[in-house]
C-alpha positions as CSV (number, residue, x, y, z in Angstrom):
1,M,-57.0,-20.0,-77.4
2,S,-58.9,-16.9,-77.5
3,T,-56.8,-15.0,-75.4
4,S,-53.5,-16.1,-77.2
5,T,-55.5,-15.0,-80.5
6,S,-56.2,-11.3,-78.6
7,S,-52.8,-10.9,-77.4
8,S,-51.2,-11.4,-81.0
9,A,-53.9,-9.2,-82.6
10,G,-53.0,-6.7,-80.3
11,A,-49.7,-7.2,-80.8
12,K,-50.0,-6.4,-84.3
13,A,-52.5,-3.2,-83.6
14,R,-49.8,-2.1,-81.6
15,Q,-47.0,-2.4,-84.3
16,P,-45.4,1.1,-84.8
17,L,-45.3,2.6,-88.2
18,S,-42.9,2.6,-91.0
19,I,-41.0,5.5,-91.5
20,T,-42.2,6.1,-94.8
21,A,-45.8,6.5,-93.3
22,R,-44.4,8.6,-90.4
23,L,-42.9,10.9,-92.8
24,A,-45.9,11.3,-95.3
25,L,-48.4,11.9,-91.8
26,L,-45.7,14.3,-91.0
27,F,-45.8,16.0,-94.4
28,A,-49.6,16.2,-94.4
29,V,-49.6,17.9,-91.1
30,V,-47.1,20.5,-92.3
31,A,-49.1,20.7,-95.3
32,V,-52.5,21.7,-93.8
33,L,-51.1,23.9,-91.1
34,S,-49.4,25.9,-93.5
35,F,-52.6,25.7,-95.8
36,V,-54.6,27.0,-93.0
37,A,-52.5,29.4,-92.1
38,V,-52.3,30.8,-95.2
39,G,-55.7,30.5,-96.1
40,G,-56.9,32.3,-92.6
41,Y,-54.6,34.9,-93.7
42,L,-56.2,35.2,-97.2
43,Y,-59.9,35.3,-95.3
44,R,-58.6,37.8,-92.7
45,T,-57.2,40.2,-95.2
46,L,-60.2,39.4,-97.3
47,Q,-62.4,40.6,-94.4
48,Q,-60.5,43.6,-93.5
49,Q,-60.6,44.9,-97.4
50,M,-64.1,44.8,-97.6
51,A,-64.8,45.9,-94.2
52,Y,-62.5,49.1,-94.9
53,R,-64.4,49.4,-98.4
54,D,-67.8,49.3,-96.7
55,D,-66.7,51.9,-94.1
56,A,-65.1,54.0,-96.8
57,E,-68.6,54.2,-99.1
58,L,-70.9,55.0,-96.1
59,L,-68.5,57.7,-95.3
60,G,-69.1,58.9,-99.0
61,R,-72.3,58.5,-98.7
62,V,-72.3,61.2,-95.5
63,T,-70.1,63.4,-97.7
64,L,-72.4,63.6,-100.9
65,I,-75.5,63.9,-98.8
66,R,-73.8,67.1,-96.8
67,H,-73.3,68.8,-100.0
68,I,-77.3,67.7,-101.6
69,L,-78.5,69.5,-98.6
70,S,-76.4,72.3,-98.9
71,E,-77.4,73.1,-102.4
72,A,-81.4,72.6,-101.2
73,T,-83.3,76.0,-100.6
74,S,-86.0,74.5,-98.0
75,L,-87.6,71.3,-96.7
76,D,-90.0,71.5,-99.1
77,D,-87.6,71.5,-102.3
78,L,-85.9,68.7,-100.3
79,E,-88.8,66.5,-100.4
80,R,-89.6,67.1,-103.7
81,K,-86.1,65.8,-104.4
82,Q,-86.2,62.5,-102.3
83,H,-86.5,59.9,-104.7
84,S,-84.1,61.4,-107.5
85,L,-81.9,61.6,-104.6
86,L,-82.8,58.4,-103.2
87,D,-82.6,56.7,-106.7
88,T,-78.9,58.6,-107.5
89,V,-77.4,57.6,-104.0
90,F,-78.7,54.9,-103.0
91,G,-79.5,52.6,-105.9
92,H,-78.1,49.7,-103.9
93,D,-80.8,47.8,-101.5
94,D,-78.5,47.1,-98.5
95,F,-78.1,50.7,-97.8
96,V,-80.7,52.6,-95.6
97,L,-80.8,56.4,-94.9
98,R,-82.9,58.5,-92.4
99,L,-83.1,61.9,-92.4
100,L,-84.6,64.1,-88.9
101,G,-85.8,67.4,-89.1
102,P,-84.9,69.7,-86.0
103,D,-88.0,68.6,-84.1
104,Q,-86.9,64.4,-84.8
105,R,-89.4,64.6,-87.3
106,V,-88.5,62.1,-90.3
107,L,-88.0,64.0,-93.4
108,L,-86.5,61.0,-95.6
109,Q,-86.3,57.2,-95.2
110,N,-85.6,54.3,-97.1
111,G,-85.9,50.7,-96.2
112,A,-88.2,48.9,-93.4
113,S,-85.4,48.4,-91.6
114,S,-84.9,52.0,-90.6
115,A,-86.8,52.1,-87.6
116,S,-84.6,49.7,-86.1
117,I,-81.4,52.2,-86.4
118,P,-80.3,52.9,-82.7
119,A,-78.9,56.3,-81.8
120,V,-75.5,56.9,-81.9
121,P,-73.3,60.0,-81.4
122,L,-73.1,62.7,-84.5
123,V,-70.6,64.1,-85.9
124,P,-70.6,67.9,-86.0
125,A,-71.4,69.6,-89.0
126,D,-68.1,71.6,-89.1
127,R,-66.2,68.2,-89.1
128,A,-65.6,66.0,-91.7
129,P,-66.8,61.8,-90.5
130,A,-63.9,59.8,-89.9
131,L,-63.7,56.1,-89.9
132,S,-63.8,56.2,-86.0
133,D,-67.0,57.6,-86.0
134,I,-68.7,54.8,-87.4
135,R,-70.0,52.2,-85.0
136,D,-71.8,48.6,-85.4
137,W,-75.6,48.1,-86.0
138,Q,-77.4,45.0,-85.4
139,P,-80.0,44.1,-88.1
140,A,-83.0,41.7,-88.7
141,V,-80.8,39.6,-90.4
142,G,-76.8,39.8,-90.2
143,N,-75.0,43.0,-88.9
144,G,-74.1,45.9,-90.5
145,R,-72.6,49.4,-89.9
146,L,-73.7,52.9,-89.5
147,V,-72.8,56.4,-89.0
148,S,-74.8,60.1,-87.9
149,A,-73.6,63.4,-88.5
150,V,-75.5,66.6,-89.0
151,G,-75.6,68.3,-92.4
152,N,-76.9,72.1,-92.7
153,L,-80.1,72.7,-95.0
154,G,-79.2,75.7,-97.3
155,D,-78.4,78.9,-97.3
156,A,-80.2,79.1,-94.0
157,G,-78.1,76.4,-92.0
158,Q,-80.9,74.8,-90.9
159,P,-79.3,71.6,-88.6
160,L,-80.8,68.0,-89.9
161,Q,-79.5,64.7,-88.8
162,I,-78.3,62.8,-91.0
163,T,-77.9,58.2,-90.5
164,I,-77.0,56.0,-92.8
165,A,-76.2,52.4,-92.6
166,R,-75.8,49.6,-94.5
167,E,-76.2,45.7,-93.9
168,R,-73.8,43.2,-94.5
169,S,-75.6,40.0,-94.9
170,D,-74.5,39.9,-99.0
171,R,-70.8,40.6,-97.3
172,L,-71.5,37.6,-95.0
173,K,-72.6,35.1,-97.6
174,M,-70.2,36.0,-100.1
175,L,-67.5,35.6,-96.9
176,A,-69.1,32.0,-96.0
177,V,-68.9,31.2,-100.0
178,Y,-65.6,32.0,-99.7
179,A,-64.3,29.9,-96.5
180,T,-66.0,26.7,-97.6
181,H,-63.9,27.0,-101.0
182,L,-61.2,28.0,-98.9
183,L,-62.0,24.7,-96.8
184,V,-62.4,22.2,-99.8
185,G,-59.4,24.1,-101.4
186,I,-57.8,22.6,-97.9
187,G,-58.5,19.6,-97.9
188,V,-57.6,18.8,-101.5
189,G,-54.3,20.4,-101.2
190,A,-54.1,18.3,-98.1
191,A,-54.9,15.1,-99.6
192,L,-52.7,16.0,-102.8
193,A,-49.6,16.6,-100.3
194,T,-49.9,13.8,-98.5
195,T,-49.9,11.4,-101.3
196,L,-47.1,13.3,-103.4
197,G,-45.3,13.0,-99.6
198,F,-45.6,9.5,-99.7
199,I,-44.7,9.2,-103.2
200,I,-41.5,11.2,-102.6
201,V,-40.7,9.8,-99.3
202,K,-40.9,6.2,-100.7
203,Q,-38.7,6.9,-103.6
204,G,-36.2,8.9,-100.6
205,M,-35.7,5.3,-99.0
206,K,-34.6,3.2,-101.8
207,P,-31.2,3.8,-100.5
208,L,-32.0,2.9,-97.1
209,R,-33.6,-0.2,-98.8
210,S,-30.8,-0.7,-100.5
211,V,-28.3,-0.7,-97.0
212,I,-30.9,-2.9,-95.0
213,G,-30.6,-5.4,-98.3
214,K,-26.9,-5.3,-97.7
215,A,-27.0,-6.1,-94.5
216,N,-29.2,-9.2,-95.1
217,D,-26.9,-10.4,-96.9
218,I,-24.2,-10.5,-94.1
219,S,-23.7,-13.3,-91.9
220,T,-21.2,-15.1,-89.8
221,N,-19.4,-16.8,-93.1
222,R,-19.1,-13.7,-94.3
223,L,-18.3,-11.0,-91.9
224,N,-16.0,-9.4,-94.5
225,S,-18.6,-8.0,-96.0
226,R,-18.9,-3.7,-95.9
227,L,-21.5,-1.6,-97.1
228,S,-19.9,1.0,-99.3
229,V,-20.4,4.2,-97.3
230,N,-19.2,6.6,-100.5
231,D,-22.4,5.3,-102.7
232,T,-25.0,6.3,-99.6
233,P,-27.0,9.9,-98.8
234,A,-25.2,11.9,-96.8
235,E,-27.7,11.3,-94.4
236,L,-27.1,7.4,-94.1
237,R,-23.3,8.3,-94.8
238,E,-23.1,8.3,-90.7
239,L,-25.1,5.2,-90.3
240,G,-23.6,2.9,-92.6
241,S,-20.1,3.9,-91.3
242,A,-21.2,3.0,-87.9
243,F,-22.7,-0.3,-89.0
244,N,-19.1,-1.2,-91.1
245,A,-17.4,-0.3,-87.5
246,M,-19.9,-2.5,-85.6
247,L,-18.7,-5.4,-88.3
248,D,-15.3,-5.0,-87.6
249,R,-15.8,-5.4,-84.0
250,L,-18.1,-8.3,-84.5
251,E,-15.6,-9.5,-87.2
252,D,-12.6,-9.5,-84.5
253,G,-15.1,-10.6,-82.2
254,V,-15.5,-13.8,-83.7
255,Q,-12.4,-14.1,-84.8
256,R,-11.0,-14.1,-81.2
257,L,-13.7,-16.3,-80.0
258,S,-13.4,-19.1,-82.6
259,G,-9.3,-18.5,-81.7
260,F,-10.3,-18.9,-78.2
261,A,-12.5,-21.9,-78.4
262,A,-9.5,-23.7,-80.9
263,D,-6.4,-22.7,-78.3
264,L,-8.9,-23.4,-75.0
265,A,-9.9,-27.1,-76.9
266,H,-6.0,-27.6,-78.0
267,D,-5.1,-26.7,-74.3
268,L,-7.4,-28.9,-72.7
269,R,-6.8,-31.9,-75.1
270,T,-2.9,-32.1,-73.4
271,P,-4.0,-32.8,-69.7
272,I,-6.9,-34.9,-70.8
273,N,-5.2,-37.3,-73.1
274,T,-2.7,-37.9,-70.4
275,L,-5.1,-38.6,-67.7
276,M,-6.5,-41.2,-70.5
277,V,-3.9,-42.6,-71.4
278,E,-1.9,-43.2,-67.5
279,T,-5.3,-44.5,-66.6
280,Q,-5.7,-47.1,-69.6
281,V,-2.4,-48.3,-68.8
282,A,-3.1,-48.3,-65.2
283,L,-6.1,-50.6,-65.8
284,S,-4.1,-52.7,-68.5
285,R,-2.7,-55.1,-65.7
286,P,-3.0,-55.2,-61.7
287,R,-0.7,-52.8,-59.9
288,S,0.5,-52.2,-56.8
289,V,-1.1,-49.9,-54.4
290,E,2.2,-48.1,-54.6
291,E,1.8,-47.8,-58.3
292,Y,-1.8,-46.3,-58.0
293,Q,-1.2,-44.0,-55.6
294,A,1.7,-42.7,-57.6
295,L,-1.2,-42.8,-60.9
296,L,-3.6,-40.5,-58.4
297,A,-0.5,-38.1,-57.4
298,S,0.2,-37.5,-61.2
299,N,-3.5,-37.4,-62.3
300,S,-4.2,-34.8,-59.3
301,E,-1.6,-32.7,-61.1
302,E,-3.2,-33.0,-64.5
303,Y,-7.0,-32.0,-62.6
304,E,-5.1,-29.0,-60.6
305,R,-4.1,-27.5,-64.3
306,V,-7.1,-28.0,-65.8
307,A,-8.8,-26.2,-62.5
308,R,-6.5,-23.7,-63.0
309,M,-7.1,-23.1,-66.9
310,I,-10.6,-23.3,-66.6
311,E,-10.5,-20.5,-63.1
312,N,-8.3,-18.4,-65.4
313,T,-10.8,-18.8,-68.3
314,L,-13.8,-17.3,-66.7
315,F,-12.1,-14.5,-65.4
316,L,-11.1,-13.2,-68.7
317,A,-14.7,-14.1,-69.2
318,R,-16.5,-12.5,-66.4
319,A,-13.8,-9.2,-66.7
320,D,-14.5,-8.7,-70.7
321,S,-18.0,-9.2,-69.6
322,A,-17.8,-6.6,-66.7
323,Q,-19.0,-8.4,-64.5
324,L,-16.2,-8.0,-61.8
325,G,-16.9,-5.3,-59.5
326,L,-13.8,-4.0,-58.5
327,Q,-13.4,-3.2,-54.5
328,R,-11.1,0.2,-54.8
329,E,-9.2,0.9,-51.9
330,R,-6.3,3.4,-51.0
331,L,-3.1,1.2,-50.8
332,D,0.4,2.2,-50.0
333,T,2.1,0.6,-53.1
334,L,5.7,0.0,-51.8
335,A,3.8,-2.0,-48.9
336,E,2.1,-4.2,-51.3
337,L,5.3,-5.4,-53.4
338,R,7.4,-6.0,-50.1
339,R,4.0,-7.9,-49.0
340,I,4.0,-10.0,-52.8
341,G,7.9,-10.2,-52.2
342,E,8.0,-12.0,-49.1
343,Y,5.6,-14.6,-50.5
344,F,7.8,-15.4,-53.6
345,E,11.3,-15.3,-51.2
346,G,11.4,-19.1,-51.2
347,L,10.3,-19.9,-54.3
348,A,13.4,-17.6,-55.8
349,E,15.3,-19.4,-53.4
350,D,15.0,-22.4,-54.6
351,G,15.7,-21.4,-58.3
352,A,19.2,-19.8,-56.8
353,V,17.3,-16.2,-58.1
354,T,18.1,-13.0,-56.2
355,L,14.2,-11.1,-56.0
356,T,14.6,-7.3,-55.0
357,V,11.8,-4.7,-53.6
358,D,12.2,-1.3,-53.5
359,G,10.3,2.4,-54.9
360,D,9.5,5.6,-53.6
361,S,7.9,5.9,-51.0
362,G,4.2,7.4,-50.2
363,S,2.7,6.4,-53.8
364,N,0.0,5.3,-53.4
365,I,-2.9,3.6,-56.0
366,A,-6.2,3.2,-55.8
367,A,-7.3,-0.6,-56.8
368,D,-8.6,-3.7,-55.7
369,P,-6.2,-5.6,-53.2
370,I,-6.9,-9.2,-54.6
371,L,-6.6,-8.4,-58.2
372,L,-3.6,-6.5,-57.8
373,Q,-1.8,-8.9,-55.8
374,R,-2.9,-11.5,-58.5
375,A,-1.6,-9.3,-61.4
376,V,1.7,-8.8,-59.7
377,S,2.0,-12.1,-58.6
378,N,2.1,-13.4,-61.8
379,L,4.4,-11.0,-63.2
380,V,6.7,-11.9,-60.7
381,S,6.0,-15.7,-60.8
382,N,6.5,-15.4,-65.1
383,A,9.6,-13.5,-63.8
384,I,11.3,-16.0,-61.4
385,H,10.6,-19.2,-63.8
386,H,12.2,-17.4,-66.9
387,T,15.6,-16.3,-64.8
388,P,18.5,-18.2,-64.8
389,A,20.3,-19.5,-61.8
390,G,21.9,-16.5,-60.9
391,G,20.3,-14.0,-61.8
392,A,18.1,-11.5,-60.5
393,V,14.4,-10.3,-60.3
394,R,13.6,-6.9,-59.1
395,L,10.4,-5.3,-58.6
396,S,10.0,-1.7,-57.9
397,A,7.0,1.6,-57.5
398,Q,7.9,4.6,-59.3
399,R,5.9,7.8,-59.2
400,G,5.1,9.4,-62.7
401,E,3.4,12.1,-63.4
402,D,-0.1,11.1,-63.8
403,G,0.1,8.4,-61.5
404,V,2.4,4.9,-60.3
405,D,4.3,2.4,-62.2
406,I,5.1,-0.9,-60.8
407,I,7.9,-2.4,-62.6
408,V,8.7,-6.0,-62.7
409,C,12.6,-6.5,-64.2
410,N,14.2,-10.0,-65.1
411,T,17.4,-10.8,-66.4
412,G,17.3,-13.7,-68.5
413,A,17.1,-15.0,-72.1
414,G,14.5,-12.0,-72.6
415,I,11.6,-12.2,-75.4
416,S,12.5,-11.4,-79.4
417,A,10.8,-8.9,-80.9
418,E,8.6,-10.9,-83.1
419,H,7.2,-12.5,-80.0
420,L,7.0,-9.3,-78.1
421,P,3.8,-7.7,-79.3
422,H,2.1,-10.8,-78.8
423,I,2.9,-11.8,-75.4
424,F,-0.6,-10.6,-73.8
425,D,-2.7,-12.9,-76.2
426,R,-4.7,-15.7,-74.9
427,Y,-2.8,-19.2,-74.9
428,Y,0.2,-17.4,-76.8
429,R,3.8,-18.7,-75.7
430,A,6.3,-17.1,-77.1
431,D,9.0,-20.4,-76.9
432,P,8.5,-24.2,-77.2
433,A,10.2,-23.8,-73.0
434,R,6.9,-22.4,-72.4
435,S,4.7,-24.7,-74.6
436,A,6.5,-27.6,-72.4
437,S,5.5,-25.8,-68.9
438,H,2.5,-26.3,-67.2
439,S,1.6,-22.9,-67.9
440,A,-1.3,-22.2,-69.6
441,G,-0.7,-18.9,-71.5
442,L,-3.0,-17.0,-69.6
443,G,-1.2,-15.0,-66.6
444,L,-0.6,-12.3,-69.2
445,S,-3.8,-12.0,-70.3
446,I,-5.2,-12.3,-67.0
447,V,-2.8,-8.6,-66.4
448,R,-3.6,-7.3,-69.3
449,A,-7.5,-7.6,-67.9
450,I,-7.0,-6.4,-64.4
451,M,-5.3,-3.5,-65.8
452,A,-8.1,-2.7,-68.3
453,L,-10.8,-2.7,-65.0
454,H,-8.7,-0.6,-63.1
455,G,-8.3,1.9,-65.9
456,G,-4.8,1.2,-66.6
457,T,-2.4,0.1,-68.6
458,I,0.5,-2.3,-69.7
459,D,3.9,-2.6,-71.3
460,A,7.0,-4.7,-72.1
461,D,9.8,-4.6,-73.1
462,S,12.6,-6.9,-73.7
463,T,16.4,-7.0,-74.5
464,P,17.2,-10.5,-75.6
465,G,20.6,-12.1,-73.2
466,A,19.8,-9.0,-70.9
467,T,16.6,-7.8,-69.6
468,T,12.7,-8.6,-69.8
469,T,10.6,-5.4,-67.9
470,F,6.8,-5.3,-67.6
471,R,5.4,-1.6,-66.5
472,L,1.9,-1.7,-65.0
473,R,0.7,2.2,-65.4
474,F,-2.1,2.9,-62.7
475,K,-3.2,6.7,-63.3
476,D,-4.8,8.9,-60.4
477,A,-7.7,9.5,-60.7
478,A,-7.7,13.0,-62.1
479,A,-5.7,12.0,-64.7
480,A,-8.3,9.0,-65.6
481,Q,-11.4,11.0,-65.3
482,G,-9.4,13.7,-67.8
């Protein structure tokens, strides 16, 4: 019990997501990726702009310090001005300034972090500092940037070393706050996009649910219902057309199956009724041995008729479901027709019918020899049975442009135009004479099925009171593939 319960629970857990849920999730993924891409771009742009402005401000400070040094008359004058210099130029706590004299003596500095400033290449006094002269600096907290340059003191041109650095901890904190807000915005935007995507997709799936509702109304008793393709969206129009085409095939198949079952029951009823009536009559009173033997002989003929009918029906069923495996061989068509003609010579002589075989030599086909013999034999047998005494049956092979045609032609009453399109239908009989015969109406259906298995065709042409011609067309391999 526990095993079955766990299996059913696992089956439920493994059920695939609905199309609405999948599209909503895909919409959420696309939204998140878009938000992350845009947010990352904005974050990176802000970071670069802040870094550029900081570096540009560092270079401006260096230029300003150089100008102030050039106006100082001496070191003593510079020392007197250092407080006003620091207050005027460096009003921010994140800036660090250090001035070194020619003997590397510290003339001016601010910030406790100035001692940790490393030595970097100096920008010569005759060149303006550039962005490439700025170096990274690692203070105690965060990180920073610095630049060192040479400035001349007063008219004497005494060189002094100027080092300006800037801690970027405040900038990093601002970027961190911005990143936090950005992540929150991405999360909220993704959730909103997912919700709206689910609502939009669910609303957009209404036409599909309408199609499903109409499909649920279709049953075997209502196969004539069709989906309204013109009212469906363009994306579902092809699906609706394919569904309607499937219904057309199903309706045709059900109708054919119903007719097939009715015809089969009708044809089976005749021999079974004959067997039953003859047996009941024989049992109504005692009979002689000869009478019982005649009854058994008659019953045997009916049994053979039923057996042929069942065999032919099974053959057609296997052919329709493609369960017959072809054993193709390269056959000499004229030789095969002559062999079949020899087999029916006796039957033709009994009916006073002339049977001739001719054709083009070298007209070879790729076919299953047993099925070929069955198809042609059915046509020849029908032709002989429907040819009056003194008539003729001609069996020939002709080479065409894309294959070989096998032609069975006979003289006689022929087939009227209204019956000709239906002669290949199962259990169809064109005239009462045929209905009275032992034919079950499956011979021509079997021929058509055999030709379909070979990728060929069969057609018939008849002139009432003159000739009837059946043409089996076997295509060459190249033509069949084309």
